[in-house]
N, C-alpha and C positions, 0 to 999 in steps of 0.2 A: 453586545457586550455591555453597553452603558444602560443598563436596567437596575435599578436602585435594589427592589427586592432581591436579586441574586447578590448583590454586594453585601446586604444584610444578613442573608444566609449564611454566607462564607464566613462572616466575622460573629458567627454564634448568635444572631439575631440582635446585634447592637450595631448601630451606625458607626463606621470606623472614623478615627481621627487621622486625615491625611492618607496619602498611598491608597486612593479608592481604586476598585476594580482590579485589584492585584491577583486575582485569580484568572484573570484573561489568558495569561500565559498557558495554563493547562489546555483551554479550549484551542488557542492558535496552533500549540504544539501537537494537538490530537489532530487538526485539520491538516497540518503539513505531513503528518506520518499516514493519514488516508491518501494525499495527494501522491506520496513517494510510492505507496503500494500499488495506486492506480496506473501511475506512470510505469512500473515496472512490468505490468500485465497489458498494458495497452498496444504496445508495438507502434508500428507507423499509424500517427492519427489519420482521419480523413480531413477534408477541408471544412466540413461543416462543424467537426468537433472543435479545430482550432478557432473558427469563428465565434463559437458559443464560450470556449474558455477564454477568449480575449475580450468579449463585450460584457461578460457579467461582472468581472472586476471593474471595469470601467464606469459601468452603470452605478456599481456600490461607490465607487469614488464620487460620482456625480451626486448621489443621494446624500451623502455625508457632507459633502461641500456644501450643499443647498440647505441642508437640514440643520447640521451643527455647527456650521463655521461661525455663525453669530453668538452661539452659546459657549463655546469653548475656546479660550483665548489661545491655546496652542495650535488650533488649525488656521494658522496664518496662510496666505498665499504662497509665500515661499515654501512651506513645509508641505503643502498640497501638491505643489508643482514638482517637488524633490520626490514625493510618494509617487506621482503618476511617472516620472521618469524611471525611477527604479522598477515599477510595475512593467512597462514596456520592454525595458532591457532584460529583465529577468523573463519575461514571455519569450522574447526573442532567442535567448541563449537556450531556454527549454526546447523550443521547436528545433534549434539547432542540433541539439542532443538527440532528439527523436529521428529527425530525418536524415542525418549523418550517422546512424548506427552501422558499425563495422566499416565505414568508409576510411579511406587512407588519403594522405596527400604527402607524397615523398617519404613514404614509410613512417608518416606519422599519423596516429589515429585522431581524426578530426573530433571525436567526442571527449578526447582526453584535454585537448585545449578548450572546447566549450565547457566542461566540468571545470576547468581551472579559472575561467571566467566568471562561472557560477559562484565559485567560492569567493572570489574578490569582490564581487556583487554583494554577496552576504555580508561579508566583513565590512564593506563601506556602508551598507544600509544599517547594520547594527551600530556601526560606530556614530554615524550620524544621528541615528535614532537615540542613543544614549547620551550624546553631547546635546542635543536639543532638549531632552527629558531632564537632566541636570541642571541646564540652563534656566528652564522654566521652573523648576522646584525652587531654585535660588538657596542651595545651600552655602554655608558659611565658608569663607576662604581658609585654606590650610594654615595660613599665617596666624589666623584669629586664634586658632587652637593653641599652637606653642606659646603666643603672647598670653593667653589666659592661663594656661599651666605653669608658664614662669611666674606670673604674678602671684598665684596661690601656695607655689610649691615651698616657699620657706616657711608660711604661717601651718601649712599642713604637717610639714615634718616637725615643726615644734609642738604641734598637738600631740602627733603621733607619737614622739619620744616621751611624752609625760603621761600617756593613758596607761590605764591597767586593763588586763584581760577581763576582767568584772564591771568595769566601768560601762554605763547606759547612758547615752547621750546623743544629741543630734546637732549637726552644724548648719546654722542658716547665715546667709548674706543677703546685702541689699542690691546686688547685681546679679546676672545670670547670663550665661551663654547659651545654654540649652537646659532642658528638664534632667538631663542626664549628667550634668557636672559631677556630681558625686562618684559616679561610675568612672568617668573621664579621668579625674583627678585623684581619687581614691581616699574619700573621706565619707564620714557617716552623715549622709544628708536625708532630706526628707522628699524631695521630688524624684521623678522617674517617669520617662515617656512611655506609653503603651498606645498602640493603636485602638483599642478598646476602652479608652481612658472614660471614666465618668464623669459628665459635668458637675454633677453634685458633690463629688470628691473634690475636683478642683476649686468649686466655690468654697467649700469648708476649709481648704487649705489656705486660700485667700483671706479668709475670715480670720484665720488663725495667725496672720501676719507673715505667711510663708510666700516668698515670691514664686508665683507659677506664671509662665508665659501663656 
């Protein structure tokens, strides 16, 4: 996934600003879909098939940890260990589903219990991944938004009450929370964030005196 030409191709042949490799979800979703279709046709697997299915992800995990752990900050030891634990647990539950197909324990289908556990594993893994991702990105806290809007609201309201529909103007300021402040607060500004933002445009805006992060 971490191959820059694919990233540039996805972003219309321009290097993206932040949120790189966002196309990865397409490939991973496709792989999960293929795995689901394969499992539905597989039936009860043989031992060698289970061994192959177990060791290939483990080898990929070892490769990523050795090859990229020093290059990518978010590949920390706790995150890699958590990934390994989720992999092993998920594999165990899938094997349970395949091995206990149509089996019951006190009139309870064992596969239903395993599917419920798999659901909780997926929710836990997605939640942990989302939390760690947002933590590494470092988004501003919610209270900074409310304080920022409250500080500007009086002035923006004053200007809006006096403008005419034919007026052409832009508002600039000497402080900034993000490049989308004008959208968040509701005034006619000059800045705006886009993942394909051109560095030449950013440099020009800075030379014009417009505050750009």
